[in-house]
C-alpha positions as CSV (number, residue, x, y, z in Angstrom):
1,M,7.2,-1.3,7.9
2,K,4.7,0.7,9.9
3,R,1.3,-0.9,9.9
4,N,-0.7,1.9,8.3
5,I,-4.2,1.6,7.0
6,V,-3.5,2.7,3.5
7,L,-5.9,3.6,0.7
8,T,-4.4,2.2,-2.5
9,L,-5.5,4.6,-5.2
10,S,-5.3,2.8,-8.5
11,V,-6.9,5.3,-10.8
12,V,-7.0,8.9,-12.2
13,I,-7.6,10.5,-15.6
14,M,-5.5,11.7,-18.5
15,L,-3.5,14.9,-17.9
16,S,-1.4,17.0,-20.2
17,C,2.3,16.9,-19.6
18,N,3.1,20.5,-18.8
19,T,6.1,21.1,-16.6
20,S,4.2,23.7,-14.5
21,N,1.5,22.2,-12.3
22,E,-0.2,25.6,-12.0
23,K,-0.3,25.9,-15.8
24,N,-1.5,22.3,-16.1
25,M,-4.5,22.8,-13.8
26,K,-5.5,26.1,-15.4
27,E,-5.6,24.4,-18.9
28,N,-7.9,21.6,-17.6
29,P,-11.5,22.2,-18.7
30,I,-13.8,22.8,-15.7
31,N,-15.3,19.3,-15.9
32,Q,-12.4,17.2,-17.0
33,A,-13.5,14.6,-14.5
34,I,-17.0,14.5,-16.1
35,D,-16.2,13.8,-19.7
36,K,-19.2,12.3,-21.5
37,A,-16.8,10.8,-24.1
38,N,-15.6,8.4,-21.4
39,M,-19.2,7.3,-20.4
40,D,-21.4,4.6,-21.8
41,T,-24.8,6.3,-21.8
42,T,-26.4,3.2,-23.4
43,V,-26.2,1.6,-20.0
44,N,-28.9,2.4,-17.4
45,P,-27.3,3.9,-14.3
46,G,-29.5,1.5,-12.3
47,D,-28.1,-1.5,-14.1
48,D,-24.3,-0.9,-13.8
49,F,-23.2,2.6,-12.7
50,Y,-19.5,1.7,-13.0
51,R,-20.1,0.9,-16.7
52,Y,-22.3,3.9,-17.2
53,A,-19.7,6.3,-15.8
54,N,-16.6,4.6,-17.4
55,G,-17.7,2.2,-20.2
56,K,-16.2,4.1,-23.2
57,W,-13.0,4.8,-21.4
58,M,-12.6,1.1,-20.5
59,D,-13.3,0.1,-24.1
60,N,-10.7,2.5,-25.4
61,H,-8.0,1.8,-22.8
62,P,-7.0,-1.9,-22.7
63,V,-4.3,-2.8,-20.3
64,P,-0.9,-2.0,-21.8
65,D,1.7,-4.7,-22.0
66,E,3.8,-3.4,-19.0
67,F,0.8,-3.2,-16.6
68,A,-1.2,-5.7,-14.6
69,N,-4.1,-3.3,-14.4
70,Y,-4.6,0.1,-15.9
71,G,-6.6,3.0,-14.8
72,S,-6.4,6.8,-14.7
73,F,-4.1,6.5,-11.7
74,H,-1.6,4.9,-14.0
75,Q,-2.0,7.7,-16.5
76,L,-1.1,10.1,-13.7
77,D,1.8,7.8,-12.8
78,E,3.0,8.2,-16.3
79,L,2.8,12.0,-16.0
80,N,4.8,11.8,-12.7
81,N,7.4,9.6,-14.4
82,K,7.9,12.2,-17.1
83,R,8.3,14.9,-14.5
84,L,10.7,12.8,-12.4
85,K,12.7,11.7,-15.4
86,E,13.1,15.4,-16.3
87,L,14.3,16.0,-12.7
88,F,16.7,13.1,-12.7
89,E,18.2,14.0,-16.1
90,E,18.6,17.6,-15.1
91,T,20.3,16.5,-11.8
92,A,22.5,14.0,-13.6
93,K,23.8,16.8,-16.0
94,N,24.3,19.2,-13.1
95,P,24.6,17.5,-9.7
96,T,26.2,20.5,-8.0
97,G,24.5,22.7,-5.5
98,S,23.4,20.3,-2.9
99,R,24.2,16.9,-1.4
100,E,20.8,15.6,-2.3
101,K,21.5,16.3,-6.0
102,E,24.7,14.4,-5.8
103,I,23.0,11.4,-4.3
104,M,20.1,11.5,-6.8
105,A,22.5,11.9,-9.7
106,A,24.7,9.0,-8.7
107,F,21.8,6.7,-8.0
108,Y,20.1,7.4,-11.3
109,M,23.3,7.2,-13.4
110,S,24.2,3.9,-11.8
111,G,20.7,2.5,-12.5
112,M,20.8,3.7,-16.2
113,D,24.4,2.3,-16.8
114,T,23.3,-1.0,-18.4
115,V,26.9,-1.7,-19.6
116,A,28.2,-1.8,-16.0
117,I,25.2,-3.7,-14.7
118,E,25.4,-6.4,-17.4
119,R,29.2,-6.7,-16.9
120,A,28.8,-7.0,-13.2
121,G,26.2,-9.8,-13.3
122,I,26.1,-11.5,-9.9
123,Q,29.4,-10.1,-8.7
124,P,28.0,-7.2,-6.5
125,L,26.3,-9.9,-4.4
126,M,29.2,-12.2,-4.1
127,P,30.4,-10.8,-0.7
128,L,27.0,-11.6,0.8
129,L,26.8,-15.0,-0.9
130,E,30.2,-16.0,0.2
131,E,29.3,-15.1,3.8
132,I,26.2,-17.3,3.4
133,N,28.3,-20.2,1.9
134,A,30.7,-20.0,4.9
135,I,28.0,-20.6,7.5
136,A,29.2,-23.5,9.7
137,D,27.1,-23.3,12.8
138,K,24.0,-21.6,14.3
139,V,26.0,-18.7,15.6
140,M,27.2,-17.9,12.1
141,L,23.7,-18.5,10.8
142,L,22.2,-16.0,13.1
143,K,24.9,-13.4,12.3
144,V,24.2,-13.8,8.6
145,I,20.5,-13.6,9.1
146,A,21.0,-10.4,11.1
147,K,23.2,-8.9,8.4
148,L,20.7,-9.7,5.7
149,H,18.1,-7.9,7.7
150,T,20.2,-4.7,7.7
151,C,20.1,-5.0,3.8
152,Q,16.3,-5.4,4.0
153,V,16.4,-8.9,2.6
154,Y,14.4,-10.1,5.7
155,P,14.8,-13.9,5.7
156,L,12.3,-15.7,7.9
157,F,10.6,-12.6,9.4
158,Y,10.6,-8.8,9.5
159,F,12.3,-6.8,12.3
160,Y,11.5,-3.1,12.5
161,S,10.6,-0.3,14.8
162,A,7.0,0.9,15.2
163,Q,4.9,2.8,17.8
164,D,3.9,0.8,20.8
165,E,0.2,0.0,20.2
166,K,-0.6,0.7,23.8
167,N,1.8,3.5,24.4
168,S,1.7,5.5,21.2
169,A,4.2,8.1,22.5
170,M,7.1,5.6,22.3
171,E,8.7,3.4,19.6
172,I,9.2,-0.3,20.2
173,A,11.0,-3.2,18.5
174,C,8.6,-5.4,16.5
175,L,8.7,-8.8,14.8
176,M,6.4,-9.9,12.1
177,Q,5.9,-13.1,10.1
178,G,7.5,-13.3,6.7
179,G,10.2,-15.3,4.9
180,I,8.1,-16.6,2.0
181,G,8.4,-15.9,-1.7
182,L,4.8,-16.4,-2.8
183,P,2.2,-13.6,-2.1
184,D,0.5,-15.3,0.8
185,R,0.4,-18.5,3.0
186,D,-2.6,-19.9,1.0
187,Y,-0.5,-20.1,-2.2
188,Y,1.4,-22.9,-0.5
189,L,-1.5,-24.6,1.2
190,T,-4.6,-24.4,-1.1
191,E,-5.2,-27.3,-3.4
192,G,-6.4,-27.0,-7.0
193,E,-6.0,-24.2,-9.6
194,P,-4.6,-21.7,-10.0
195,Y,-2.4,-22.5,-7.0
196,E,-0.9,-25.7,-8.2
197,T,0.2,-24.1,-11.5
198,I,1.6,-21.1,-9.6
199,R,3.6,-23.4,-7.3
200,K,5.1,-25.2,-10.2
201,A,6.0,-21.9,-11.9
202,Y,7.6,-20.7,-8.6
203,M,9.7,-23.8,-8.3
204,K,10.9,-23.3,-11.9
205,Y,11.8,-19.7,-11.0
206,V,13.7,-20.7,-7.9
207,Q,15.5,-23.4,-10.0
208,K,16.4,-20.7,-12.6
209,V,17.9,-18.5,-9.9
210,F,20.2,-21.3,-8.8
211,M,21.1,-22.1,-12.4
212,L,22.1,-18.5,-12.9
213,K,24.2,-18.8,-9.7
214,G,26.0,-21.7,-11.4
215,K,24.3,-24.9,-10.5
216,D,23.3,-27.5,-13.0
217,E,19.6,-28.2,-13.8
218,N,19.1,-31.2,-11.4
219,S,21.0,-29.7,-8.4
220,A,19.2,-26.4,-9.0
221,M,15.8,-28.1,-8.7
222,A,16.9,-30.0,-5.6
223,S,17.9,-26.6,-4.1
224,A,14.6,-25.1,-5.1
225,Q,12.8,-28.0,-3.3
226,V,14.7,-27.2,-0.1
227,V,13.7,-23.5,-0.3
228,F,10.1,-24.4,-1.0
229,D,9.9,-26.8,1.9
230,I,11.2,-24.2,4.4
231,E,8.8,-21.6,3.1
232,K,5.9,-24.1,3.3
233,R,6.6,-24.7,7.0
234,L,6.7,-20.9,7.6
235,A,3.4,-20.6,5.6
236,K,1.7,-23.2,7.7
237,A,2.6,-21.3,10.9
238,S,1.6,-17.9,9.5
239,M,-1.6,-16.1,10.3
240,T,-4.1,-15.7,7.5
241,M,-4.7,-12.3,5.9
242,V,-8.0,-12.1,7.8
243,E,-6.4,-13.0,11.2
244,R,-3.8,-10.3,10.6
245,R,-6.5,-7.7,10.6
246,D,-6.9,-8.1,14.4
247,P,-4.6,-5.6,16.1
248,I,-5.3,-7.1,19.6
249,A,-4.2,-10.6,18.5
250,Q,-1.0,-9.1,17.2
251,Y,0.0,-7.3,20.4
252,N,2.2,-9.6,22.3
253,I,4.9,-7.9,24.4
254,L,7.8,-10.2,25.4
255,T,11.2,-9.6,27.0
256,V,14.1,-10.9,25.0
257,S,14.6,-13.8,27.4
258,E,10.9,-14.7,27.2
259,L,11.1,-14.6,23.4
260,T,14.2,-16.9,23.5
261,K,12.3,-19.5,25.6
262,Q,9.3,-19.4,23.2
263,T,11.5,-19.9,20.1
264,Q,13.5,-23.0,21.2
265,G,16.6,-21.1,22.1
266,F,16.9,-18.8,19.1
267,D,19.6,-16.4,20.3
268,W,17.7,-13.1,20.0
269,K,20.3,-11.2,22.0
270,L,22.9,-12.1,19.4
271,F,20.5,-11.2,16.5
272,F,19.6,-7.8,17.9
273,E,23.2,-6.9,18.6
274,E,24.3,-7.9,15.1
275,T,21.6,-5.7,13.5
276,G,22.9,-2.7,15.5
277,A,19.7,-2.5,17.6
278,G,21.4,-3.4,20.8
279,D,19.2,-4.6,23.6
280,P,15.6,-3.6,22.8
281,G,14.4,-4.6,26.3
282,K,11.0,-5.7,25.1
283,V,9.6,-6.7,21.7
284,N,6.1,-6.8,20.2
285,V,5.8,-10.2,18.6
286,N,3.0,-10.0,16.2
287,Q,2.5,-13.7,15.6
288,P,4.0,-15.9,18.5
289,R,3.0,-19.2,16.8
290,F,4.9,-18.3,13.7
291,F,8.1,-17.4,15.7
292,A,7.9,-20.6,17.7
293,E,8.0,-22.5,14.3
294,A,10.8,-20.2,13.1
295,G,12.8,-21.2,16.2
296,A,12.1,-24.9,15.6
297,L,13.3,-24.5,12.0
298,I,16.6,-22.8,13.2
299,K,17.1,-25.6,15.7
300,N,16.3,-28.6,13.5
301,T,17.3,-27.5,9.9
302,G,20.8,-28.2,8.6
303,M,23.3,-25.5,7.6
304,D,23.3,-26.7,4.0
305,Q,19.6,-26.2,3.7
306,W,19.8,-22.7,5.3
307,K,22.5,-21.8,2.8
308,K,20.2,-22.5,-0.1
309,Y,17.3,-20.7,1.5
310,L,19.3,-17.6,2.3
311,A,21.1,-17.5,-1.1
312,F,17.8,-17.6,-3.0
313,H,16.2,-14.9,-0.9
314,T,19.3,-12.6,-1.2
315,I,19.4,-12.9,-5.0
316,N,15.6,-12.6,-5.3
317,S,15.6,-9.5,-3.2
318,F,18.2,-7.8,-5.4
319,A,17.2,-9.3,-8.7
320,P,15.4,-6.2,-10.0
321,Y,18.7,-4.2,-9.8
322,M,21.0,-6.9,-11.4
323,S,21.8,-8.0,-14.9
324,S,19.1,-8.7,-17.4
325,D,19.2,-12.5,-16.9
326,F,18.1,-12.1,-13.2
327,V,15.7,-9.3,-14.0
328,N,14.0,-11.3,-16.8
329,A,13.8,-14.5,-14.7
330,Q,12.1,-12.7,-11.8
331,F,9.7,-10.8,-14.1
332,A,8.7,-14.0,-15.9
333,F,7.3,-15.3,-12.5
334,Y,6.2,-12.2,-10.5
335,G,5.3,-10.1,-13.5
336,T,3.8,-12.6,-15.9
337,T,2.7,-15.7,-14.0
338,L,1.3,-13.8,-11.0
339,S,0.1,-10.6,-12.6
340,G,-0.2,-11.3,-16.4
341,K,2.2,-8.5,-17.5
342,V,3.6,-9.0,-21.0
343,K,6.7,-6.9,-20.8
344,L,8.9,-5.0,-18.4
345,R,8.5,-1.3,-17.8
346,E,11.2,0.9,-19.5
347,R,14.4,1.0,-17.5
348,H,14.2,4.7,-16.5
349,K,10.8,4.0,-15.0
350,R,12.1,1.1,-13.0
351,V,15.1,3.2,-11.7
352,I,12.8,6.0,-10.8
353,E,10.5,3.6,-8.9
354,A,13.6,2.3,-7.0
355,A,14.6,5.9,-6.2
356,N,11.1,6.8,-5.0
357,S,11.2,3.8,-2.7
358,L,14.7,4.2,-1.3
359,L,15.3,7.9,-1.6
360,G,11.7,9.1,-1.3
361,E,12.0,12.4,0.5
362,C,15.3,13.2,-1.2
363,V,13.5,13.1,-4.6
364,G,10.3,14.5,-3.1
365,K,11.9,17.7,-2.0
366,F,12.7,18.6,-5.6
367,Y,9.4,17.3,-6.9
368,V,7.4,19.5,-4.5
369,G,9.6,22.5,-5.3
370,K,8.8,22.2,-9.0
371,Y,5.3,20.8,-9.3
372,F,3.3,21.5,-6.2
373,P,1.5,24.8,-5.9
374,E,0.8,26.1,-2.4
375,S,-2.7,27.1,-3.5
376,S,-3.5,23.3,-3.6
377,K,-2.6,23.0,0.1
378,K,-4.9,25.9,1.0
379,R,-8.0,24.5,-0.8
380,M,-7.3,21.0,0.4
381,T,-7.2,22.3,4.0
382,A,-10.6,23.8,3.6
383,L,-12.0,20.5,2.2
384,V,-10.5,18.5,5.1
385,L,-12.1,20.9,7.6
386,S,-15.4,20.7,5.8
387,L,-15.3,16.9,6.0
388,K,-14.4,17.0,9.7
389,D,-17.5,19.1,10.3
390,S,-19.6,16.6,8.3
391,W,-18.2,13.7,10.2
392,A,-19.1,15.3,13.5
393,D,-22.7,15.8,12.3
394,H,-22.8,12.1,11.4
395,I,-21.7,11.0,14.8
396,K,-24.1,13.3,16.6
397,A,-27.0,12.0,14.4
398,L,-26.4,8.3,15.1
399,D,-29.4,6.6,16.5
400,W,-27.6,3.4,17.6
401,M,-24.7,4.9,19.6
402,S,-24.9,6.0,23.2
403,E,-24.1,9.6,24.2
404,E,-21.1,8.3,26.2
405,T,-19.5,6.7,23.2
406,K,-20.5,9.6,20.9
407,A,-18.6,12.0,23.2
408,R,-15.4,9.9,22.9
409,A,-15.9,9.5,19.1
410,L,-16.1,13.3,18.8
411,Q,-13.0,13.7,20.9
412,K,-11.1,11.3,18.7
413,L,-12.3,13.2,15.6
414,D,-11.4,16.5,17.0
415,S,-7.9,15.2,17.9
416,M,-7.4,13.8,14.4
417,K,-4.5,15.6,12.7
418,F,-3.9,16.0,9.0
419,K,-0.8,16.5,6.8
420,I,-1.0,17.8,3.3
421,G,1.6,17.9,0.5
422,Y,5.0,17.3,2.1
423,P,6.8,17.1,5.4
424,D,7.8,20.1,7.4
425,K,11.0,18.3,8.3
426,W,12.9,16.4,5.6
427,I,15.0,13.2,6.1
428,D,18.7,14.0,6.0
429,Y,20.3,11.7,3.4
430,S,23.7,13.5,3.5
431,S,25.6,10.5,5.0
432,L,24.7,8.2,2.0
433,Q,27.7,7.3,-0.1
434,M,26.6,6.6,-3.7
435,K,28.7,5.3,-6.7
436,K,28.0,6.2,-10.3
437,D,28.9,2.8,-11.6
438,N,27.5,0.2,-9.1
439,Y,23.7,0.1,-8.9
440,V,23.4,-2.9,-6.6
441,A,25.8,-1.3,-4.1
442,N,23.8,1.9,-4.2
443,V,20.6,0.0,-3.5
444,M,22.3,-1.8,-0.6
445,E,23.6,1.4,0.8
446,A,20.2,3.0,0.7
447,R,18.5,0.0,2.3
448,R,21.0,-0.1,5.1
449,F,20.5,3.6,5.7
450,D,16.7,3.2,5.8
451,F,17.0,0.1,8.1
452,M,19.3,1.8,10.6
453,R,17.3,5.0,10.6
454,G,14.3,3.0,11.7
455,I,16.1,0.8,14.2
456,K,17.7,3.8,16.0
457,E,14.2,4.9,16.9
458,I,13.5,1.9,19.2
459,N,12.7,3.0,22.8
460,K,12.7,6.6,21.8
461,P,9.8,9.1,21.7
462,V,7.8,9.0,18.5
463,D,8.7,11.6,15.8
464,R,5.2,13.0,15.0
465,Q,6.6,15.0,12.1
466,K,7.6,11.9,10.2
467,W,5.8,10.8,7.0
468,E,5.2,7.2,5.9
469,M,4.9,8.2,2.2
470,S,6.9,10.4,-0.1
471,P,5.3,13.5,-1.6
472,Q,5.4,12.1,-5.1
473,T,3.2,9.1,-4.2
474,V,-0.3,9.1,-5.5
475,N,-1.9,7.7,-2.4
476,A,-3.3,8.6,1.0
477,Y,-3.3,7.0,4.4
478,F,-4.7,7.0,7.9
479,H,-2.2,6.2,10.7
480,P,-4.1,4.7,13.7
481,N,-1.3,5.2,16.2
482,L,-0.8,8.9,15.3
483,N,-4.6,9.5,14.7
484,E,-3.7,11.4,11.5
485,I,-4.6,11.4,7.9
486,V,-2.0,12.2,5.2
487,F,-2.3,13.4,1.6
488,P,0.9,13.5,-0.4
489,A,1.3,16.2,-3.0
490,A,1.0,13.9,-6.0
491,I,-2.6,13.0,-5.2
492,L,-3.7,16.6,-5.2
493,Q,-4.2,16.6,-9.0
494,P,-7.0,15.7,-11.3
495,P,-9.1,13.7,-11.2
496,F,-8.8,13.5,-7.4
497,F,-8.5,17.2,-6.9
498,F,-9.1,20.3,-9.0
499,T,-8.1,23.8,-8.0
500,D,-10.6,25.4,-10.4
501,D,-13.4,22.9,-10.7
502,D,-16.8,23.0,-9.1
503,D,-17.4,21.7,-5.6
504,A,-19.4,18.7,-6.7
505,V,-16.4,17.1,-8.5
506,N,-14.0,17.8,-5.7
507,Y,-16.3,16.4,-3.1
508,G,-17.0,13.3,-5.2
509,A,-13.3,12.7,-5.8
510,I,-10.8,13.9,-3.2
511,G,-13.7,14.5,-0.7
512,A,-14.6,10.9,-0.8
513,V,-10.9,10.1,-0.3
514,I,-10.7,12.4,2.7
515,G,-13.9,10.9,4.1
516,H,-12.5,7.4,3.5
517,E,-9.3,8.1,5.5
518,M,-11.3,9.7,8.3
519,T,-13.6,6.7,8.4
520,H,-10.6,4.4,8.9
521,G,-10.4,5.9,12.4
522,F,-13.8,4.4,13.1
523,D,-13.8,1.2,11.1
524,D,-13.6,-2.3,12.7
525,Q,-9.8,-1.8,13.3
526,G,-9.5,1.9,13.7
527,R,-12.3,2.1,16.3
528,L,-10.1,0.1,18.7
529,Y,-7.6,3.0,19.0
530,D,-8.4,6.1,21.1
531,A,-7.8,9.8,20.5
532,A,-4.2,9.5,21.4
533,G,-3.6,6.5,19.1
534,N,-3.4,3.9,21.7
535,L,-5.0,0.4,21.3
536,N,-7.6,1.1,23.9
537,D,-11.3,0.1,23.5
538,W,-13.2,3.3,24.4
539,W,-16.6,1.9,23.4
540,T,-19.3,0.8,25.8
541,E,-19.9,-3.0,25.6
542,A,-23.4,-2.4,24.2
543,D,-22.3,0.0,21.5
544,S,-19.5,-2.3,20.5
545,K,-21.9,-5.2,20.0
546,K,-24.2,-2.9,18.0
547,F,-21.3,-1.8,15.7
548,T,-20.4,-5.5,15.1
549,E,-24.0,-6.3,14.2
550,K,-24.1,-3.4,11.8
551,T,-21.0,-4.6,10.0
552,K,-22.3,-8.2,9.4
553,P,-24.5,-7.2,6.4
554,L,-21.6,-5.5,4.8
555,V,-19.4,-8.6,5.2
556,E,-22.2,-10.8,3.7
557,F,-22.8,-8.3,0.9
558,Y,-19.2,-8.4,-0.3
559,N,-18.9,-12.2,0.3
560,N,-21.6,-12.5,-2.3
561,Y,-20.1,-10.0,-4.7
562,Q,-18.8,-11.8,-7.8
563,V,-16.0,-10.1,-9.8
564,A,-15.2,-13.0,-12.2
565,E,-16.3,-16.6,-12.8
566,N,-16.1,-18.4,-9.5
567,L,-14.3,-15.4,-7.9
568,F,-15.9,-13.5,-5.1
569,V,-14.7,-10.7,-2.9
570,N,-13.7,-11.7,0.6
571,G,-16.0,-9.7,2.9
572,E,-13.9,-10.3,6.0
573,L,-10.6,-9.3,4.5
574,T,-12.0,-6.2,2.9
575,L,-14.3,-5.1,5.7
576,G,-12.2,-2.1,6.9
577,E,-11.8,-0.7,3.4
578,N,-15.5,-1.2,2.6
579,I,-16.6,0.5,5.8
580,A,-14.3,3.4,4.8
581,D,-15.6,3.6,1.3
582,L,-19.2,3.5,2.5
583,G,-18.7,6.1,5.3
584,G,-16.4,8.3,3.3
585,L,-18.8,8.7,0.4
586,S,-21.7,9.4,2.7
587,V,-19.8,12.0,4.8
588,S,-18.5,13.8,1.7
589,L,-21.9,13.9,0.1
590,D,-23.4,15.5,3.1
591,A,-20.6,18.0,3.3
592,L,-21.3,18.9,-0.4
593,K,-25.1,19.3,0.3
594,K,-24.3,21.5,3.3
595,K,-22.1,23.7,1.1
596,L,-24.7,23.9,-1.8
597,K,-27.4,25.2,0.6
598,G,-30.1,24.0,-1.7
599,S,-28.6,25.4,-4.9
600,E,-28.2,22.8,-7.6
601,P,-27.0,24.4,-10.8
602,E,-26.5,22.0,-13.8
603,I,-23.2,21.9,-15.7
604,N,-23.1,20.1,-19.0
605,G,-26.5,18.6,-18.2
606,F,-25.5,17.1,-14.9
607,T,-26.8,18.2,-11.4
608,P,-24.3,18.6,-8.5
609,I,-25.4,15.2,-7.1
610,Q,-24.9,13.5,-10.5
611,R,-21.5,15.1,-10.9
612,F,-20.6,14.0,-7.4
613,F,-21.3,10.3,-8.0
614,L,-19.8,10.5,-11.5
615,A,-16.5,12.0,-10.2
616,Y,-16.4,9.2,-7.6
617,A,-16.9,6.5,-10.2
618,Q,-14.5,7.9,-12.7
619,V,-11.7,8.1,-10.1
620,W,-11.9,4.3,-9.7
621,R,-12.1,3.3,-13.3
622,Q,-9.6,0.6,-14.5
623,N,-9.1,-2.5,-16.5
624,I,-7.4,-5.4,-14.9
625,R,-5.8,-8.7,-16.1
626,P,-7.4,-11.9,-14.8
627,E,-4.2,-13.0,-13.0
628,E,-3.9,-9.7,-11.2
629,L,-7.6,-9.8,-10.2
630,Q,-7.2,-13.3,-8.8
631,K,-4.1,-12.3,-6.8
632,R,-5.8,-9.1,-5.4
633,V,-8.9,-10.8,-4.3
634,K,-6.8,-13.2,-2.4
635,T,-4.3,-10.8,-0.8
636,D,-5.6,-7.2,-1.0
637,V,-7.6,-5.6,1.8
638,H,-9.3,-3.4,-0.8
639,S,-12.2,-4.6,-2.9
640,P,-11.7,-4.6,-6.7
641,A,-12.4,-1.2,-8.4
642,Q,-15.8,-2.1,-9.8
643,S,-17.1,-3.3,-6.5
644,R,-15.8,-0.2,-4.8
645,V,-18.2,1.8,-7.0
646,N,-21.2,-0.4,-7.6
647,G,-21.0,-1.9,-4.1
648,I,-21.1,1.5,-2.5
649,V,-23.2,3.9,-4.6
650,Y,-26.3,1.7,-4.6
651,Q,-26.4,1.9,-0.8
652,H,-27.0,5.7,-0.9
653,P,-30.6,7.1,-1.2
654,D,-29.3,10.3,-3.0
655,F,-27.9,8.1,-5.8
656,Y,-31.4,6.8,-6.6
657,S,-33.0,10.2,-6.6
658,G,-30.1,11.8,-8.4
659,F,-30.3,9.3,-11.4
660,N,-34.0,8.4,-11.2
661,V,-33.2,4.8,-10.4
662,N,-36.2,2.6,-9.5
663,T,-36.9,-1.0,-8.8
664,T,-36.3,-2.0,-12.4
665,G,-32.6,-1.3,-12.1
666,K,-30.6,-4.6,-12.1
667,L,-28.5,-3.5,-9.1
668,Y,-31.4,-1.8,-7.2
669,I,-31.2,-2.4,-3.5
670,S,-34.5,-2.1,-1.5
671,E,-34.4,0.5,1.2
672,D,-34.6,-2.0,4.0
673,K,-31.5,-3.9,2.6
674,R,-29.3,-0.8,2.2
675,I,-26.3,-0.7,4.5
676,R,-25.4,2.3,6.6
677,I,-23.0,2.2,9.5
678,W,-21.8,5.7,9.9
């Protein structure tokens, strides 16, 4: 639940499935990332660079039935799944030798035991559902809501521990809006298509859940209407996705008594005690208006209505781990209606996904031991240091920033830490009690463990060794409160990272990712945090105004970027990621040019500058279903893949000279219109 600025990496290229990562990398040809067979060279680079770099690959790789979108990241994900399946199967056959192996084996075996899962049906949830059904008054209601939070069902809102935004050395209790089943508030409130069709499909899904619980068709639909009405009220009180990008607006420290007064008598003291958090003293309430409405709902809504709402959200939360009737009902809505998927992923992949989520470092410890070479960490460290130097050069060269703000920016950059591969200190899972024949119980046990591990941190010093991602996650992130960038082991593979490839490819791929994450420390959100990770505006007023003015053309550019018929990118929602893409590529390119020292040897007919941009574009290739694209444009802070390439490369002068692009190019941007912030 930490609010990290995360780079969602949704693409990489095909790898052979060797069990040794060192062997795998040595067998990759030097320019695997620059494979002409994947390019559409009939397209002029000035007309559509994304298509030029990726066209043939896209033609030959339609989205498989089990995916909503498909890119080279998903191919790497498939490689990781094969590796992890091998790990789990080996562990299941021989779980001796460590407590972690016993836990992994029991979890995996329970998830793969379809006979036991089908036989159990809804029974593993009956103790919780019976507690919900027994609610007779508001005290019992709050106790059940608290208990569901410990199972990470999170009805109404999210409760978690995070760093204090203005005292980054300490953890604090936090409350954040939630409690809805659709992807965002606008799905409840926006008129017209596709939202009306989605709302009807959602109602049918909620009805189906109640029918599976035992209700007849009419009473199930009546119950679904109750659930939807409560969620719609929560949606109306919720911040928009764009509003939630403002960290200042979401910093609202209240005592428990102040919070109780603002939420119409909601007994927060009782709630916190029942979760095991005790008295948190003070709480950061991210969205006060939302919690005022939640308090009004608790006060004015009848117990029978709450029983329906809580029962649905409990079943919906655990549906992926239950019998096939629940799994299929949920997939029909969330998988097919919202994302366009045709079929479920294979069971072992779904179980591995659950294990990665709930037992991340337990699994990651073995993944790293088998598949992550230390040589990757060494080369990655050198790349990060190279990018830090380049970033410093960029700051020093700015003509719009005062020397006073530059000095503070350089201080923040110098203080920025980085983590590579895996944690120095692993989470201790030894207290977990897993059963070989009860998947839902194991998921619940792991969730409670994770919830309590977080809640116990409230009002304690921050653990700066902690990771927010597991090593087997193909991703990267910048943490504003820790002022650190993190690169899990799984991303340090082709096409992001090559141990033996030329510098141009590495700087265009993983270098741009490193630069992207560093730039998050200086985007429209990250710039509000100082070198220590505190929400503390260190800019002069004049420089702050200049920065805001420089971001406006980028917002306008993406607001006008069309990705499908009548579908445009939201420039305000994606601003931080677009700043990071723009700055990250520029900083990495200059780092490469500094390393080349004027030498530009061609490889397979491509100069280093060309290989740099091609590596960047080919990292982001993907095909995507219309339903998924619609959802992502509405809810994702990242721009769609095509616009992350074409929206960025045409801003860079080296791209034009590198590919001989002139004014005849369809996507040519005149020099006076090109955007540069950092």
